N, C-alpha and C positions, 0 to 999 in steps of 0.2 A: 416078755415085752415088756413087762412091766419095769425088768432089769436096765435096760437100754434107753429107757424114757425118763428114768430116776437119774441117769451117765447124762444122757443130754441137758436134761434141764438145770443139774448142777456143776458143768462146762457153760452154759449159757448165765447162768450165772458170777462162775468167777473172772470170767471175759466181760462183761458190764459192769461187776464189780472193780476189776485193772482198769479198763477205760474211764471210772468216775474219777476212781481216785488219784489215776493219775493230772487229771482235769484240774479235777482241787489241786491238787502241789502246787502244777502249771501255776493257779493263781494265784497261791499261795506264794510262791518263789517272785512276783512280781514284786512284793513286800521291799526285798532286799535288794542294795545295790550291787549285785556282781561287776558293775562295770568298771566303775571303780580299780578291780584288782587286776584290769587287763586294760595290752596297750591302746591306744586311740585306732584306729580304723579298724579294728577285730571284729568285725561285727557279726558273721558267721561263726568265729567262734564263741561267743555269748550264747548268742540263739543256741547253738547244740552243747552248752555246758545245762544252760537251761532247759531242755529237753531232756537230756540226759540224765541230768537232778530230779526233773519231776516222774520220769522212767524208773528209778529207783526207791525214791520216797514212795511212789503210788503206792509203786508192787507188793513194797515191805508196808505199807499200812495196809494193805487189802488185803494179802497172804495171813495179815496176826485178826482182820475180822473173819473169814474164811473161816478160819484154822479158831476161833472163840468160837464160834457158830456151831462149825461141826461140833464142836465139842460140848460142848452144850446139849450138843441134841442127845451128845454119846452115855451121860452123866446118869439120867434111871435107868441103862445096865450096869452099874455098882450095887443097885438093889432089888435088882430080881432073878 
């Protein structure tokens, strides 16, 4: 049962991490003026680009952080 709990905990941490970094990247993207790259009146497309970019950036950063965390936990196995 301990293996299943560990897998469930890792899945929960991964979900929370992805959502957190997507929200952070969405907030950070608000500093850019992407509206100037689009035609006037295309509000939905601009919002969609913000949303998709925040997912791409946030999930990439989250994967990086989770990989670094997992690798740092596995480092002691070098010396055992």
